C-alpha positions in Angstrom: 63.4 72.9 118.9 65.9 71.8 116.3 69.6 72.3 117.1 72.2 72.3 114.4 75.2 70.2 115.0 78.5 72.2 114.8 80.5 71.5 111.7 84.3 71.5 111.9 86.3 73.9 109.7 88.9 72.4 107.4 92.2 74.1 106.8 94.5 73.8 103.7 96.4 70.4 102.8 99.5 69.9 100.6 98.0 67.0 98.5 95.7 67.4 95.5 93.5 64.7 93.9 95.6 65.0 90.8 98.9 64.4 92.7 97.7 61.5 94.8 99.0 58.8 92.5 102.3 60.8 92.0 103.0 60.6 95.8 105.0 57.4 96.3 103.5 56.4 99.6 99.9 56.9 98.4 100.6 55.4 95.0 101.8 52.2 96.6 98.5 51.9 98.5 96.0 53.3 96.1 97.1 53.4 92.5 98.5 50.0 91.7 97.0 48.1 88.7 97.4 44.5 89.7 98.5 41.7 87.5 96.8 38.4 87.9 97.3 37.6 91.6 96.5 34.9 94.1 93.8 35.8 96.7 94.9 36.9 100.1 93.9 33.5 101.3 92.1 30.4 99.9 89.2 30.9 102.4 88.1 34.0 100.4 87.2 31.9 97.4 84.4 29.9 99.0 81.6 30.6 101.5 82.1 27.1 103.0 85.6 28.1 104.0 84.7 31.4 105.6 83.7 31.9 109.3 79.9 32.1 109.6 79.8 35.9 110.1 81.5 36.5 106.8 79.9 33.8 104.6 77.4 36.1 103.0 80.4 38.1 101.7 82.0 35.2 99.8 83.4 34.7 97.4 85.8 37.7 97.9 88.0 39.1 95.2 91.4 40.0 96.4 95.1 40.1 95.5 98.0 41.6 97.3 97.5 43.6 100.5 97.4 46.8 98.5 94.9 45.6 95.9 91.1 46.0 95.9 89.1 43.7 98.2 85.6 43.3 96.8 82.9 41.2 98.5 80.0 39.3 96.8 77.3 41.6 98.2 79.0 44.5 96.2 78.6 42.6 92.9 74.9 43.4 92.6 73.8 43.9 89.0 70.2 45.2 89.3 69.7 48.9 90.2 66.8 50.0 88.0 63.4 50.3 89.9 60.4 48.6 88.2 57.2 50.5 87.4 55.8 50.0 90.9 59.0 51.3 92.5 59.1 54.3 90.2 55.5 55.2 91.1 56.3 54.9 94.8 59.5 57.0 94.4 57.4 59.7 92.8 54.9 59.6 95.7 57.8 59.8 98.2 59.1 63.0 96.5 55.6 64.5 96.5 55.2 63.6 100.2 58.4 65.4 101.1 57.2 68.4 99.1 54.0 68.3 101.1 56.2 68.5 104.2 57.7 71.7 102.7 61.1 70.3 101.6 62.8 68.9 98.6 64.4 65.5 98.4 67.8 64.7 97.1 69.0 61.1 96.8 72.8 60.6 97.2 73.9 57.0 96.3 77.6 56.2 96.1 78.4 54.2 93.0 79.2 50.4 93.2 82.8 49.8 94.1 83.3 47.1 91.4 82.4 49.7 88.8 84.9 52.2 90.2 87.5 49.5 90.3 86.8 48.6 86.6 86.6 45.4 84.6 90.3 44.9 84.2 90.8 45.1 88.0 88.1 42.6 88.6 89.5 40.2 86.1 93.0 40.6 87.4 91.8 39.8 91.0 89.8 36.8 89.8 92.6 35.5 87.6 90.3 35.5 84.6 86.8 36.4 83.3 84.2 37.4 85.9 80.4 37.0 85.7 80.1 40.8 86.1 79.9 43.1 83.1 80.8 46.6 84.3 79.4 48.1 81.1 76.0 46.5 81.6 75.9 47.3 85.3 77.0 50.9 84.6 74.0 51.2 82.3 71.8 49.9 85.0 73.1 52.5 87.5 72.8 55.4 85.1 69.2 54.3 84.3 68.4 54.2 88.0 69.6 57.8 88.3 67.5 58.8 85.4 64.4 57.2 87.0 65.1 59.1 90.3 65.3 62.3 88.4 62.1 61.5 86.5 60.4 60.9 89.9 61.3 64.5 90.8 64.2 63.8 93.1 67.6 65.6 92.9 70.0 62.8 92.1 73.6 63.4 91.0 75.1 60.5 89.0 78.1 59.7 91.3 79.3 57.0 89.0 80.2 59.7 86.5 81.9 61.6 89.3 84.0 58.7 90.5 85.2 57.6 87.1 85.7 61.0 85.4 89.5 60.6 85.5 92.1 58.0 86.7 93.2 60.0 89.7 89.7 60.4 91.1 88.9 56.8 90.3 91.8 55.7 92.5 91.0 58.2 95.2 87.3 57.8 95.5 87.1 54.6 97.5 89.4 52.9 99.9 90.6 49.6 98.6 90.5 47.9 102.1 87.2 49.4 103.2 83.6 49.5 101.8 83.3 53.3 102.1 84.3 56.4 100.1 87.3 58.4 101.1 87.0 62.1 102.2 88.1 62.9 98.6 85.2 60.8 97.2 82.8 62.4 99.7 83.9 65.9 98.9 83.6 65.4 95.1 80.1 63.8 95.6 79.0 66.8 97.7 80.1 69.2 94.9 78.1 67.1 92.4 75.1 67.3 94.6 75.6 71.1 95.0 75.8 71.5 91.2 72.6 69.7 90.7 70.8 71.6 93.4 71.9 75.0 92.1 71.1 74.1 88.5 67.6 72.9 89.4 67.1 76.0 91.5 67.5 78.2 88.5 65.8 76.0 85.9 62.0 75.2 85.5 60.9 71.9 86.9 59.0 70.0 84.2 56.0 67.9 84.9 57.1 64.2 85.5 56.9 61.9 82.5 53.9 59.5 82.1 56.3 56.8 83.2 56.1 58.0 86.8 52.5 59.4 87.2 51.5 60.4 90.8 48.9 62.5 92.5 49.5 65.9 94.0 52.5 66.7 91.8 53.9 70.2 92.3 57.0 72.0 91.1 60.1 71.9 93.2 60.9 74.9 95.4 64.6 75.4 95.6 64.5 79.2 95.8 66.7 79.1 98.9 69.6 77.9 96.7 69.0 80.2 93.6 72.0 82.2 92.6 74.4 80.5 94.9 77.9 79.7 93.8 79.1 76.2 94.3 82.3 76.1 96.3 84.9 73.5 95.4 87.8 71.8 97.2 90.9 74.0 97.4 94.1 72.8 95.7 95.7 72.1 99.1 94.7 70.8 102.5 96.5 70.1 105.8 93.9 67.7 107.4 93.7 63.9 106.8 91.9 60.8 108.0 93.4 57.4 108.7 91.1 54.5 107.8 91.8 51.1 109.4 89.3 49.4 107.1 86.5 47.0 107.7 87.7 44.7 104.9 91.2 44.9 106.4 89.7 43.6 109.7 88.0 40.8 107.8 91.3 39.9 106.1 93.1 39.8 109.4 90.4 37.6 111.0 90.1 35.2 108.1 93.5 35.2 106.4 95.7 36.2 109.4 97.2 38.9 107.2 97.5 42.5 108.3 96.7 45.4 106.0 98.2 48.7 106.9 95.8 51.6 107.6 95.5 54.2 104.8 95.7 57.9 105.3 93.8 60.1 102.9 93.5 63.9 102.7 90.4 65.7 103.9 89.8 68.3 101.2 89.5 71.9 102.3 87.0 74.2 100.4 87.8 77.5 98.9 86.7 80.3 101.4 83.4 82.0 100.9 83.9 85.7 101.4 80.3 86.2 102.6 80.5 83.5 105.3 84.1 83.1 106.3 85.9 86.4 106.3 83.9 87.9 109.1 84.1 84.8 111.3 81.7 85.0 114.2 80.4 88.4 113.0 79.2 86.9 109.7 75.4 87.1 109.0 74.3 83.5 108.3 70.6 84.0 108.9 69.8 83.5 105.2 71.7 80.2 104.8 69.7 77.3 103.5 68.9 74.6 105.9 69.7 71.0 105.0 69.0 67.7 106.8 71.3 64.7 106.0 69.8 61.3 106.7 72.2 58.6 105.6 74.2 55.5 106.4 77.7 54.7 107.6 79.0 56.6 104.6 77.9 59.7 106.5 78.2 58.4 110.1 81.4 56.3 110.5 82.9 55.4 113.8 80.0 57.3 115.5 81.0 60.5 113.7 81.1 62.0 110.2 84.6 60.6 109.6 84.6 61.4 105.9 83.2 64.9 106.5 80.2 64.4 104.3 78.0 67.0 106.1 80.8 69.5 106.1 81.4 69.1 102.4 77.7 69.6 101.6 77.7 72.6 103.9 80.8 74.1 102.3 79.8 73.4 98.7 76.3 75.0 99.1 77.0 77.6 101.8 74.3 76.0 103.9 73.7 74.7 107.5 73.6 70.9 107.6 72.2 68.8 110.4 73.4 65.2 110.2 71.1 62.5 111.4 72.8 59.6 109.6 72.8 56.2 111.2 75.6 53.7 110.8 74.0 50.3 110.4 70.6 51.8 109.8 70.1 50.2 106.3 68.4 52.1 103.5 65.8 54.0 105.5 66.7 53.7 109.2 67.8 57.3 109.4 65.3 58.9 107.1 62.3 57.0 108.4 63.4 57.9 111.9 63.6 61.6 111.0 60.1 61.5 109.6 58.6 59.6 112.6 60.3 61.9 115.0 58.5 64.9 113.5 61.7 66.7 112.5 60.1 67.8 109.2 56.8 68.8 110.7 57.7 72.5 111.4 56.9 74.6 108.3 60.1 75.6 106.5 62.3 73.7 108.9 64.5 72.4 106.0 64.9 73.5 102.4 66.4 70.2 101.4 66.6 66.6 102.8 69.5 64.5 101.5 68.8 60.8 101.7 72.1 59.1 101.4 71.9 55.3 101.0 74.3 52.5 100.1 74.3 51.1 96.6 74.1 47.6 98.2 70.6 48.6 99.4 69.4 50.5 96.3 65.8 51.7 95.6 64.3 48.5 94.1 62.8 47.1 97.3 59.0 47.6 97.3 58.8 46.9 101.0 61.4 49.6 101.8 59.7 52.2 99.6 56.2 51.5 101.0 57.5 51.7 104.6 59.1 55.1 104.0 56.1 56.4 102.1 53.9 55.1 104.9 55.8 57.1 107.5 55.4 60.2 105.4 51.7 59.8 104.6 50.9 59.1 108.3 52.0 62.6 109.2 49.0 63.9 107.2 46.6 61.0 107.8 43.1 61.6 109.1 41.6 59.5 112.0 41.8 55.7 111.6 38.9 53.9 110.0 39.5 50.7 111.8 41.5 49.5 114.8 42.4 45.9 115.9 44.4 44.4 118.7 47.4 42.3 117.7 47.3 38.7 118.6 50.0 37.4 121.0 50.4 34.1 119.0 52.3 36.0 116.3 49.6 36.2 113.6 46.8 38.9 113.1 44.4 38.7 110.2 42.5 41.8 109.1 39.6 41.9 106.6 40.0 44.8 104.2 37.5 44.5 101.3 34.8 46.7 103.0 37.1 49.6 104.0 39.8 50.0 101.2 42.5 51.4 103.5 45.5 53.4 102.1 47.7 53.0 105.2 48.3 50.1 107.6 50.0 51.2 110.9 51.2 49.0 113.7 51.5 50.8 117.1 53.6 48.6 119.4 55.0 50.6 122.3 56.7 47.7 124.0 57.7 45.6 121.0 61.3 44.4 120.6 60.5 43.3 117.0 62.8 44.0 114.1 60.5 42.6 111.3 56.8 42.2 110.6 55.7 40.3 107.5 52.5 41.5 105.9 50.7 39.1 103.5 48.2 40.9 101.3 45.6 38.9 99.5 43.7 40.2 96.5 40.3 39.5 94.8 41.9 37.5 92.1 43.5 35.1 94.6 47.0 36.4 94.3 49.2 37.2 97.4 51.9 39.7 97.9 54.2 39.6 101.0 55.8 42.8 102.2 58.0 43.5 105.2 58.2 46.2 107.8 61.8 46.2 109.1 63.8 48.0 111.8 67.5 48.1 112.6 68.7 48.0 116.2 71.3 50.6 115.3 68.7 53.4 115.0 69.2 55.7 118.1 66.5 56.2 120.7 66.0 59.8 119.4 64.8 58.4 116.0 62.9 55.3 117.2 59.2 55.1 117.1 56.5 52.7 118.2 54.9 53.2 114.8 55.4 50.9 111.8 53.5 52.1 108.7 53.0 50.5 105.4 51.6 52.5 102.5 49.0 50.7 100.4 48.9 53.4 97.8 48.0 52.1 94.3 46.8 48.7 95.5 43.1 49.5 95.8 42.5 48.8 92.2 43.6 45.2 92.7 40.8 44.5 95.2 42.5 44.1 98.6 40.7 41.4 100.6 42.8 40.7 103.7 46.1 41.5 105.4 47.8 39.0 107.6 50.6 40.2 109.9 53.2 37.7 111.0 55.8 38.4 113.7 57.5 37.0 116.8 54.7 37.1 119.4 57.2 36.7 122.2 58.6 40.1 121.3 55.4 41.9 120.8 54.8 43.2 124.3 51.4 44.6 125.5 49.2 47.2 124.0 50.0 46.5 120.3 47.3 47.5 117.8 46.9 47.9 114.1 45.3 51.1 112.7 43.9 51.3 109.2 43.6 54.7 107.5 
């Protein structure tokens, strides 16, 4: 039985997005345009000077304690999925539709793009090897590819940069996440896309993203709904201490004050709110949110993402997001746990994932697609025990499998490498990965890799590599 998590109601607040930069206290923290400034400390300029746990984040752009702090991992420049990734995304959308639900992909925009070129150059003290115009084009193209694959995908870069006030309020400068303001505006953009697609015909995907089993989207549950928007005022707020502020304190021995931001309230919906407990909500659409720390911060939905989506669409939202779960920790867990198996359980699944993860990883996409395809797979055509020495080799040429599934009930593994060899002598290495942060309710002994689209290359063998000491007993590989 699926239980819906209660969503807190938000009351009115005396600060609007437009007046954030006019408020002296908030302006000092959020709306400064830095002149060329020295970094918070010299250690930020080189990985060699950083403590080991932070080295992958260097070099770090920074200025005064109220300026943006931007780490190296956020300066990613490639967002557009290649042709293989595009085809896999289309199959993923089709697989969700086969489960009876639509897929929306909600990706917050890169922080450097929201900060802007002039901010980056001011923090670095000169030109930077990061062209915001070129990277923005990459991000917009990614959104176009997601839509071509059949997913609902609001372009949140357009949302975050639509005016100076929202650009300043969308992200915290001392933390990697969006603010409640950014989350609320993103939820509205998602709602607008959902309602628009619910009332417009769904065209056949372009030839750039061909896939089998295509069918039109069914968003009838959202047809004719009005999108609710944040009210002009609100009385609730959230104080963010900031993960980057913590890093600054640990590395530079400089404190950065916590930042308080308003939690936008939404205009009341007469159908749902005026009758309170007496309101009939039986016809409300059902949405499942499977995201990252953007939607599950401090072991709760600190930025009220689920509430904002619920309020904007007048829907019930169940939040299964996982902080530290990576790109697919939450959504793969939801699929493996069978939460989508009941017919009509959800009208929409929202896959929220960080821009630092993106949708370019073939391994990640094949793992999610594998989990989806396994729900409808027939009996396995071959089974093999996994070897305790950390390597298991499987012949594939005579069976042409479409799925490779590891069942490891006692494993404490977090990664399995899969080397695929083809008839022409080439090799492709893919990875099955798990994050320890995924809660027990969403964990599964199954690790599945989709081999869709590879049969034409003449698959010869698959060799699995892993830490044999963490395999446990009873581990097998199933081929479907």
